[in-house]
C-alpha positions as CSV (number, residue, x, y, z in Angstrom):
1,X,-1.9,-15.7,-24.0
2,X,-0.6,-15.4,-20.4
3,X,3.3,-16.4,-20.0
4,X,3.0,-17.9,-16.6
5,X,7.1,-16.9,-16.3
6,X,7.2,-14.1,-17.5
7,X,4.4,-13.2,-14.9
8,X,6.1,-14.5,-12.2
9,X,9.3,-12.4,-13.0
10,X,7.5,-9.3,-13.2
11,X,5.8,-9.8,-10.0
12,X,9.1,-10.5,-8.6
13,X,10.6,-7.1,-10.1
14,X,7.6,-5.0,-8.9
15,X,8.1,-6.1,-5.4
16,X,11.7,-5.9,-5.7
17,X,10.9,-1.9,-6.7
18,X,8.1,-1.8,-3.8
19,X,10.9,-3.1,-1.5
20,X,13.5,-0.5,-2.5
21,X,10.8,1.8,-1.6
22,X,10.6,1.0,2.1
23,X,7.9,-2.0,1.3
24,X,9.1,-5.0,3.6
25,X,10.1,-7.5,1.5
26,X,7.5,-10.5,1.9
27,X,4.4,-8.4,2.3
28,X,5.7,-7.0,-1.9
29,X,5.9,-10.6,-2.7
30,X,2.6,-11.8,-1.1
31,X,0.4,-8.2,-2.7
32,X,2.2,-8.7,-6.2
33,X,1.1,-12.3,-6.5
34,X,-2.0,-10.9,-5.3
35,X,-2.1,-8.3,-8.0
36,X,-1.3,-10.5,-10.1
37,X,-3.2,-13.8,-10.2
38,X,-6.4,-14.6,-12.3
39,X,-8.6,-15.8,-9.2
40,X,-9.7,-13.5,-6.9
41,X,-9.9,-15.4,-4.0
42,X,-6.2,-16.9,-3.0
43,X,-5.8,-18.8,0.8
44,X,-2.1,-18.7,2.1
45,X,-1.5,-22.1,0.4
46,X,-2.2,-21.0,-2.8
47,X,-0.1,-17.6,-2.6
48,X,2.8,-20.0,-1.0
49,X,2.8,-21.9,-3.5
50,X,3.1,-19.1,-6.0
51,X,5.9,-17.6,-4.5
52,X,7.8,-21.0,-3.4
53,X,7.3,-20.5,0.1
54,X,5.1,-22.0,2.9
55,X,1.7,-21.2,4.5
56,X,3.4,-19.9,7.2
57,X,5.8,-17.1,5.7
58,X,2.9,-16.2,4.2
59,X,1.0,-14.9,7.4
60,X,2.9,-12.1,8.6
61,X,2.2,-10.7,5.2
62,X,-0.9,-10.8,5.0
63,X,-1.4,-9.2,8.7
64,X,0.5,-6.5,7.2
65,X,-1.6,-6.0,4.2
66,X,-4.2,-6.6,6.4
67,X,-3.6,-3.4,8.4
68,X,-2.6,-1.5,5.8
69,X,-6.0,-2.2,3.5
70,X,-4.3,-3.8,1.1
71,X,-5.9,-7.1,1.3
72,X,-8.8,-8.6,2.8
73,X,-9.6,-11.7,4.5
74,X,-12.6,-13.7,4.7
75,X,-13.3,-17.0,6.1
76,X,-13.8,-20.0,3.4
77,X,-17.5,-21.4,3.5
78,X,-17.6,-24.9,4.8
79,X,-13.7,-24.4,6.2
80,X,-11.7,-22.9,8.8
81,X,-9.1,-21.6,6.7
82,X,-9.0,-17.9,5.4
83,X,-9.4,-16.4,1.5
84,X,-7.7,-13.3,0.7
85,X,-8.8,-10.8,-1.7
86,X,-7.9,-7.5,-3.4
87,X,-10.0,-4.1,-2.1
88,X,-11.7,-2.9,-5.0
89,X,-9.1,-0.1,-5.1
90,X,-6.4,-0.7,-3.1
91,X,-3.9,1.8,-4.1
92,X,-7.0,4.9,-3.0
93,X,-7.2,2.8,0.0
94,X,-4.0,3.5,1.2
95,X,-3.2,6.7,-0.6
96,X,-6.6,7.7,1.5
97,X,-4.6,6.2,4.8
98,X,-1.6,7.5,4.7
99,X,-3.3,11.3,4.0
100,X,-3.8,11.3,8.1
101,X,0.3,10.6,8.3
102,X,0.8,14.0,6.2
103,X,-1.1,15.8,9.2
104,X,0.9,14.2,11.9
105,X,4.3,14.6,10.0
106,X,3.1,18.2,9.4
107,X,2.0,18.6,12.9
108,X,5.5,17.0,14.4
109,X,7.5,19.4,11.9
110,X,5.8,22.5,13.5
111,X,6.9,21.8,16.6
112,X,10.8,21.3,15.7
113,X,10.0,24.3,13.9
114,X,8.9,26.5,17.1
115,X,11.7,24.3,19.4
116,X,14.4,25.5,16.6
117,X,12.7,29.2,15.8
118,X,12.3,29.5,12.0
119,X,15.0,32.0,11.8
120,X,17.8,28.8,11.7
121,X,18.8,26.9,9.0
122,X,17.5,23.7,10.3
123,X,14.0,25.8,11.6
124,X,14.0,26.7,8.3
125,X,14.3,23.2,7.0
126,X,12.0,22.1,9.4
127,X,9.5,24.6,8.4
128,X,9.6,23.8,4.5
129,X,8.9,20.0,5.6
130,X,6.1,21.0,7.5
131,X,4.8,23.6,4.7
132,X,5.4,20.5,1.6
133,X,3.6,17.8,4.0
134,X,0.1,20.5,4.6
135,X,0.4,21.3,1.4
136,X,0.0,17.9,0.2
137,X,-2.9,16.9,3.3
138,X,-4.8,19.5,1.4
139,X,-4.3,18.6,-1.9
140,X,-5.0,14.9,-1.5
141,X,-8.5,15.2,-1.4
142,X,-9.1,17.0,-4.4
143,X,-6.6,14.0,-6.1
144,X,-8.6,11.5,-4.7
145,X,-11.9,12.9,-5.9
146,X,-9.9,13.4,-9.5
147,X,-9.2,9.4,-9.8
148,X,-12.8,8.6,-8.4
149,X,-14.3,10.9,-11.9
150,X,-11.2,9.6,-14.1
151,X,-12.2,6.1,-13.0
152,X,-16.2,6.8,-13.6
153,X,-15.6,8.4,-16.7
154,X,-13.3,5.9,-18.1
155,X,-15.3,3.0,-16.8
156,X,-12.4,1.8,-14.8
157,X,-14.6,0.4,-11.3
């Protein structure tokens, strides 16, 4: 049986953990409200009610989450309002989206290595950073493929 108060507190703790990692506060709270909801489709009013904030406070957060592909906006048939839902695999989506960032960071790190010289202390640190991001970028497609296989093998789709 669902314990609403325990679920709300747990969702808030998860949101605050995301905030500690650098995620904006309201988008983190909105994301956790959507993740823990039993309903698949939520309006801004539904989310605001769960969080104790106005629907207007929710609007900026949902725009942010839509840009990250962590929420999908759909029109509510017969209404001027929209509903929001999580994509089928939100965490996969954001991880895949961040893959391009690793390549950019590797390129920028390499530019800095070239400017500093690889034999300087700063150049060596930047070369390590570059090599790390190149490694992560190369491994990410394999890791995401392993996740897809794991989901299929374990009936998580």
